[in-house]
C-alpha positions, 0 to 999 in steps of 0.5 A: 598483627595478623599472623596468616599463613604465609602465602595466602591472599590476604597475606599477599595483599599484606605484603604488598602494603608492606612492600608500598611502606618499604618502597616509601623509606627506600633510599632515605638512609643514602642520602646525606643527612639532614645534620650536619654530619662530620665522620668518625674518626678513621679506622687504622688502614689495613695492612700494607700488605693487604690487597687494595679493595673497595672502602667500607660504606658509612652512613649517618648515624641520624643526628649524631653528627657521626658516620658509621660503617653499614656493617657493624659488629655485634658483641654477642657470638664469639664475643659472648663466650667465655674465655675465648680470647684467642678467638674474640679479640682477633675478631675485634681487631680485624672489624677495625682494620677492616673499616668496621668503626661501630662495636654493639655490646652489652652488661649481659653479653656474656652472663655475669662476668661480661665477657663481651665488654671484657674482649672489647675492652682489651682492644680498646685499650689501644683503638679507642679512638677508632670506635663508636662504641655502644653498649646498654643496661638491662637494668630498669632503674636509675642505681641500677643502671648507673653501676652498670654503666660503671662497671662497663666503663672499667671492663671496656677500659674508657671514660665514656660510651658514645652510645648508652641504650636501654636494652630489650624494652618490650612490654608497657610493663618495661615502659612504665619501670624505666619511665617511673620515678627512680627509673633507667630513663632518670640514668640515661638522661643524668649520663647524657647530661654529665656528658659520661655518655654521647648519646642516648638509644633503646633497643627492642625485638619482641613487639613494636608498641613499647618501642614506640610509646617511649619514642614518643616520650623522651628524645632519643637519638637512635635506635637498634631494632630487629628487622630481616627478611622475615619481619612483615610476616609476624608483628611487623617492626618496619610497618610502623615502627621504623617509619616513626624512627625515620620521622624523628630522624633518629640512628637506626640500628637494625639487628637480627638480620640473619637472625642467628643464622635461622633465615640462611639455607647454609644454616643447620638446626640444631637438635629438637632437644635443644630447642623444646626448653625455650620454643615449646609451644611457640611454633619457632622451632627449627626443623629445617634450613632457611631460604635465603643466601647471607648476601640476600639476608644483608642486602634485605637489611642494608636496602631499608633505611637503616644507619649500620646493620650489626651482626655477631660472627664466630670467626674472622673469615665469616668477619670478612666475608660479612665486610666484604657483602657490605662493600658490594653492597647496592640496594635492591628494588622494591620487586626484589625486597618484595621477593625476599620476603614471600621467600622468607614466609615459610620460615618466618617463625623460625626466623623471628624466634625472638618475637615469640620468646615469653614476656612478662 
C-alpha cells in the first residue's frame, strides 16, 4: 500500500476510493444477521440507584449466534499493570454492570504473570455467565498453545472460552508456522472439537496480507483487526481485509480505534526519550497530540461493519465515557467518514504506530 503524503492529489483520490469501500460496507453491521442470532446471556442490571439510560446497543457476532455489546472492554491499559487489582477489578465489574458483555484478554497481557487474565478471572468466579470471554495464544505451536490455554482456564476461573484466537498474525512467516504440522492451528481446531472453546479466531494489526491468507485456508468464526480513522493512509485493512471478513460473515472485532490515545486531540505525547527505543526510524514518533475527539474516533469505528470495538481504559470514569458514547451512537455518513479520515492524515503514522513496528 502506498504511503503518499496525506493531502496530495493521489492521496485524496485514494481516500475517495477507500470512502467508496466504506460506503459499500456502511450499515451492514446494523442489519439483522443472516444467521439466527440468539442473544448472549444478559448482563446484570445496573444498581437500583443508577439513573435510567439508553441500553447498550448490541450486534451479531457474525454467525456465532451471540449478540455482543457495541463497546467491548479491552484487556490492556489498567488491566495489564502489575499489582493493580484495586483499579482493574472495579473496571471489569462496572463494565458488566453497564451492559458490556464482550471481554478481551490474552495470555501475554501483563507479562509472564498474565495480570490481565488474573484480574478478569477474579470477576469471572462470580459473573462468568454475563460475559462473552475471549483470550488468545501468541504461541505458534500446537503444544505451546495448548499449554497457554490450560493456564488461561486456571487464571480466568473457567472451564471454557467463548473465543480463542491466534494472537498478532502479521507476516507470512507467522502463517507458515501456524499452519505447519504441529502448528498452533492444530490446537485451535482440537480445542473447538473438544468444546474447550466455542469459537476460534485470529487477530492482527501489522499488515493485511497474512490475515487474508489465513482466512482463505481455515473456517474461522471471528477476526480482531486494527481499524481507526487513519487506516486508509498506510497499509489499509479497510480496503481489502474488512470486505473479506464481511463476505465470510465473520464476527468482526475492531481494535486500536483510538490508538492508545495517539489519535485524540486530548492526548499528550510522552517524552521523546521514552519513544526513541520503540519507534526510532519508523516515522511513528509522536511530537504532538492527535486530531480527533474521542467521540469522533469511536463513531468512525462503530460506523464500520464491525460487531464490537474493544478499548482498554485506565479508570472507571474512562469506561463510563466510552459506554456513554456507544449508547448515543448514530452512524456517520460517507462524507463524514471521509472527512475524519482526511483529518487523521497529518497524524496517520503516530496513530498507526503498530504498523511500523519491526517484524521478522
